[in-house]
Each structure stands twice: as C-alpha cells, then as structure tokens.
N, C-alpha and C positions, 0 to 999 in steps of 0.2 A: 626581263628577257632581252638580250641584245645579240644580234647576229647568230641566233640559234643557241646561245649559251645563257645559263642562268646566273643571276646575281644573287648569291646567298648571303643574307644579312642576319646577324644575331642582334637581339634587342639590347640597346644601351651598353655596348662593349667598351672596355677601356684598354688602351695599348699596354702591352707587356713585352718590351724589347728583349727581355731575357729568355723568353720561350723559344726553343729551337725546333725546327721541323725534322722530318726523316732525312731531308737532304742537307741538313746542317744550317739552314737559314730559318728566319722567323716563320712561324705557321701563320698564314694570312688567308683572308677570304675577301670576296668582292672584286669588282672590276674597276679599271681606271675611269676617271670622270670623262664623260662625253658631252659635257654641257657647253663646250666651245671655249672654255677658259684656258685650256692648255695645261691646267694644273692637275696633278693626280689626285683622285679622291682618296682620303685616308683609309687605310685598310684595317679592318677589325682583326684583332688578334684572338685566336682560339686559345683558351686558357686552361683546359682540363689536362690531367696527367697523361692520359692516353691519346695519341694522335687519332687513332681509330674512333675513340669515344668522342673526341672533339668534332670530327667530321660527321659522325652519326647524329650528334645533337644538332649540328647546323643543318643537316639534310632534313631532319624531322621538323625543324622550324620552317624550312622552305616548303615542306609539304603542307604545314598548317596554314601558312600565309598564301599558298597557291603559287609561289615562285617556281616550284617544280610543277609544270603543267600536266594535267591528266592527258594521257595519250602520247606524250612526247618521249623520245628516246634520248638518254644521256649516256655518254661514254665515260668510263672511269678516268682515262688519260686526260680528257678535256676538262672534267671537273677538277681533277688533281692539279692541273695547270692553274686553274682559277684560284684554288686554295693555296697554291705554293707548296704542295706536297707531291709525293709520288702517287701513282695510280693505285698502289696496293692498299693503303688504308681506305681510300674511297671505295674500291671494289669490295673490301671486307664490310664496310658500313652498308653498302647497297645490298649485299647478300643478307645482312641482318634484316634490312627493310623488306627484302623479298620474303623472308620467313614470317614477317609481320603482315604480309599481304599488301604492302604499300606499293611495291614495284614488282615487275616480272622480268626475268632474264630474257634478253633477245640475243641469241647466239651470234657471235662475231660483230655485234654492234654495241651492246651495252645493256641498259636497263630502261624499261618503259614504265612510266608512272601509270598505275592502274586507274582506269576510268570507273568511277563509282556512281551508283544510281541512288535515287531517293529510297528505293526499297531496301537497299543495304543499310542505309542510315536508320530506317525504321526498325529493321531487324536487330541492329545493334542496341538501339534504345530499349527494345522489348527485352532482350537478354539481360541488359544491365539492370532493368527494373526487377526482373524475376530474381536476379542474384542479390541485389542490394536492399530492396524494400524489406524483406523479412529480417535481414540483419539489423537495419535501422530501427525497425519496430521493436526488436528485442532490446536494443541499446536504450530506447526511450524508457523502458520500464526497469532497467537494471543499473544504468550508469548514473552516478551523481551529477547534479546540474553543474557543479564546479568544473567537471571535466570538459563539458561542452563549452563553458565560458573560456577555457584555455585556448580554444580553437578560433576565437573571434579575430585575432590578428591575421590569421590565414584568410578568413572571409573578407577582411578589410583589404588584404593584398589583391584579391580578385576584383574588388570594387575599384581600386586604383588602376589596375591594368585595364579594366573595362573603360574607365573614364579616359584613359590615354588612347583608347582605340587601337591597341597593339595586339593583334591576334596571337603572336608567338608568346608574348609575355603573359597574356591571359591564359593560354593553354597550359603553360607551366604552373601558374598560380592555381588554376582550377584543379589540376591533377594533385597538387600538394594538399589542397583542402580536402578533397575526397579521400586521398590516401590516409591522411591523418584521422579523418572521421572513421573510416573503416578499420583503422588500426586499433580502435577501441575494442573491437571484437576479438583481438589477439588470435587471428587466424592467418598465417602466412600464405597459405594456398589461396585464400580469398583475395588477399592483397595482390598476389601475382596475376591472377586471372582478371580481376577487376581493372588493374592497371593496363593490361593489354587491350581489353575491350574499350576502356576510356580513351586510350591513345588513338585507336582506330576510328572512334566516333568523332575525333577532332579534325580529321582530314576533311577539308571542304569539298563540296561538289564542284564548285567553280568560284571564280573571283566574285566577291561580294562588294557592292558599293560601300565605301567607308562609313557613311552615315548609317546605313542600314545595319552594317555589321556591328557598329558601336552600340546601337540600340539593342540588338540581340544580346550582346555581351553584358550590358548594364542590367537588363532584365534577368539574365542568368545569375549574375553576381548578387542581385538583391534577394534572390531565393535562398542563397546560402545563409544569410543572416536570419531569414524567416525560419529556415529549417533548424538552425541552432536553437532558436527560441522555442520551437515546438518540441524539440527533443528534451530541452531542459525542463519544460513543464510536464513532460510525460504524456503529452496529448498524442496518442497513437493514431487516431483518425486523421488529425491534421498532418502528422508526419507522412502518412500514406498518401494523402492528397498532394502534398507539396512535392514529394519525390516523383510521383506519377507525372505531375505537370512538368517538373524539371527535365525528365527524360523525354517526355512527349514533344517538347519544343525543339529537340535536337534534329528532328526530321522535317522541320518547317523551312 
C-alpha cells in the first residue's frame, strides 16, 4: 500500500512487450520504485487473452496476499491507472468479485474489500467438508490407485509454492490440486461449486507474518500427499480424518 493505492503483484511474471492494453499500450501493473534509487521498478506484464480476465486474476491474487486491505475502498479509475488500462476492465473485474462476495459496491466511490471474520472461515470449511468428504470417500473405493498417482505432480507443486512462502502461488496450486482431485468424480456442478467455496476460503482475515504463513502452507501441502496415499490404499477412515483436519485448519 502506498499513498492509499495498492501495489498488485503477480507471482513470478515475465515481461511480454507484445501485449497491448485497451488504450493501445502495454498492459502493466505495479507502482514505480520508491526506494530512493530514482529508477523505475520493472512492471509486470499481464499475459492472459482478456484484459478483464487479466485484471481479475491480479485482483484475486491481491486479495489472497492481503494487498487489497479489508475495509478499504478502491476506485476503478485509480486502479486502472496503476494497471495502465482504462477503468472499464477494472470495474468489470470488481463487479465479478462483488458477485463472489469479496468486495461490495460503494456508490460514487468504488468498491470496498469485505471484512471477513473467523466465523465465516469456519462456516466455509464446514460447507466444503460436507460437500467434498462424501465424494472423496466414494473415490477411495472406486478409483484405481494409478489415477491418484497421476496427481502427485500437482501435490508437489503445492509443496514448492509453500516452500517459497508465496501465498498467491500457493493459492493457485492448491486450487489446481483440489480441482483435479474432485474432477475424478466427473461432476461439473460439483467442480463449479467447490471452486467458488475454495476461492472464498483463501482470502485471508488479515496480513499474516511471513514465517507463520509459510508454516501453515507447508502443513497444508504435506496433507495433500498424505491424502493421495490414503485414497490410493482405499483407506476410507484415514481419508475422512485427513480431509476433516485439512479443512479444520483453515479457520485457525
């Protein structure tokens, strides 16, 4: 946060000079360096096909990392200026986040980041468990072990992101793992609802000290591998215990 404006960073981006914004210039994000060197900080380039989708992804990452602060109001024109795009794609992305419950519209001012409480996190964890535990128990008894082995690279991705201590990278890897796991149930409605609940559960209550956050991510990632082992062995009791623990720690 600087002078009331948010610095939105995407994890490990690479420049792409060929990408153009809605104004005809490169789509950019981030603020100039204020370290006193006088040199501009390199700007990350948003690389997805849709400008609105690019901004939406960046704003979701900012919510995950806490760069968009709960209770603060952000205007679309100001954020658009920081991204190097018009206010329109920012406003459209914010309206999507409002539908997801991340922000609320403040007439004539912009969008306020919703202040969430521990009770909401606990409720999200409970709903996710009610939805996913029965599905995973069914998968443990019907899906061949080799199918679970195919998901190990995704579990390893979460471990690497946790080790790097990068909340945005971890959030993306975590969703990819759970999405692939639930996809084994071949239920598109389940995937859609579970993805929405999962994303909401990843928005932090407040800024977490880096070491503490890294420890939580490492513990969470380790449970992914343990869960795959339990599923492959068909141990329904252990699957239930692991998933219940996995969701319960989200409200800690």
